[in-house]
Phi, psi and omega in degrees: 000137179221150179230129182235012180295150179291154180302319187282347185263165174300144184273120177258143173225146174240129177237131181248130177243123181193162161262105189284345182284127182241147172287169179299123181095348181290146185232334187269122180248125179248142174211150175254119180262109185263127184238126182231134173245134179221163175073028181263009185299313178292326178290328178296320182289321171301325179295319181290312181300323182272002177071034186262009182239133171223135183224136180239124176263120179256111184254131177290122178236028180287166184309322185294340180295347184269356187237102357281168186295340178304325187297306176306311184295317180296322180294320178298315185291319181299311178297320173302318181288328172296316178297323177296329186281341177306134171284149168310130181097350177284128178274141187206161171205162178231132178243136173266125184245125169233227174278358172218166180248129178235149178280125176265318180198139003271350179094181177061025174068032182220172177254149173269161176250122186301125172204175179306323181289309178293327174296318180292322179294322179294317182297322179294321177296327181294333178305332183271005177294128176221164188258154181155133179107185184264200180228114172226093189286336172307316176296331178291314178294324180291324178290319180293325176300315184300314178297313186286328183289336171286000183253151179266008186295147176277318179262115182240118191221149176235155173232123182238129181238129172220153179245003187216181180275153179284066189282344185254025187201135178296141182304331182293327185285323179294315181299320178292325177294319182289325178294319176300316187280340186294132181087354175264323175206158169262166188202128168272137183233142183225138173254128180253138185082208186221018182256014180259166181258126179302311190296325173300306185298312185288333170295324171296308182296322176299313182295325187253017172052044175242193179254157176226142176203169175256137171241079188302321185256110177310336182295347184257002180301313181304308184302313178297312177306314183295316180296323177298317183285329173297320176298315177300319174293347178269001181277142180227341180234129178243160173060040172283134180248137166270111183262128176244119178253140178230146181283173181305131174091351179255143179228147174278127175281309182199156173225125177224132168293134181234356173201132019270002175204150182292123176213120183279125183248359187306318184273010181261006182301135173237127185303139182222051176102177182306121177058025175230142174223148183261133171244131186284138179239358173083214183257155188232136165243211174282104183193173180226137177226157180232146186228138179260115181253133172240121184243126174260119181255161174286143179305148182216164182281157179304137178099342184274158179216151178208163170282112181279326181198152171244119180264119184230135176268127189231134174249121181292153182279155181284139174053043180072023182279182181288145182276161186251130172273123181268322176191167191210146170215158185241141177251130185243164170223131177223132180258138188216159171260004176281105186294326180297314179295317186284336183264348181291144180243135184298138181297325176295314182298316187294316183299307189282336168300321178288329180289324174291322175295319178306311183299315183294315180304313181299313182299314185290321179300311180292330174289320173301318181298315182295328184281353183083009176274093185295316183295313180298314177297316177302314181293319186285319182283335169295320179292323173301312176305309180304310179297321181292322178293317182294323185270354183069033176279079186295320188291315179293330176296317179296318178295320172303317182300340178277346182253330177231153169272123180274110177279315182210104188291320182302316179277343184072034180269125179219165170231135178293134171298138177296325181226126185234132176294143174305316183298321180288318177301313181290328178294314182299318177294319186294316186267009186294336183273351184288129185244164173254150179292148171297145176283128179289136180271000000 
């Protein structure tokens, strides 16, 4: 474990958990890379004061937001609460989204700077929000991207709320928009009510390295928006990359964030010099995240050992300047004839492999249920109950219990419920990727 952060910056550390021992002929090395950032409170206050944070809130104002009227009212109140949560010095804007995107505040293609006056003006402008029109989420994101690109802020973030499906835009257009925006800003996405598409909302959050969730009851929007904005205000470092270097003959098989949620980063690799690639991690505050790295190494004789990979946290330099190495950890491989050593599984690797399987089992089980495949849904959701029970994931276990009747959690024996509320099914699907930390010994 090494730390290279400057004294004035948040302190990053990297810890690697693995069983480095391989049997003769073994080639796949698994490791959990834990990244922790601490001591950033002072940097957070400085970021806001220096105007290095910018946030754009995108509010669905399509016609369906008026049914029931509580949705539109809740959205106005929640956005006002989020504006109140902005620290002085933070750049911000509010967008009304329908089949087109319109600037609500401050307008004229610019961002306002948060202070008592601009917060009051923004909340006054929110009173005029009304519903009408369709839904084309790509237009909202493109306008947010344009506003944020005009800012010098280091932390660039969006908050997006929708209550419906992206019906007035081709799926390819939204996909292209997300590809264009990726790396330029991060974004949290929320679905209010139960008439939106889970895969669309989670897809937006995944592409833009943010969180996704359901707010089934509009009465809870204010609480959720306030919590989201507080989280944004806690960010102090953006665009941090996890750089993986491998020696000749070794290849990265996959890289997945596994805590606090499962997020596959494998296809997001950007070349970073000979035998090295960068994987985006987004913005950081005081927090810890964990990544599952799988490296395939060339075979070696018993008794040999090698550096399988070097994991380095890198912060790009401003305006093309030199990058900063924040922390570093090493992944090793050692070949042995000791069967006990080579067959042991790292508790961290075992735990997060199970959490990733849990997420997949839930998603596959719910899809089978939608298709009327009772046996398939029962098997997958039963496996999910078993995994949730074994790992102590109590929150997911509670959500599963609203979709299936649990006969035996340890064995994974369940029966599908005849009737399931849309909100319960959507909550389980939306939160399926959320994981619990490995229990520290």
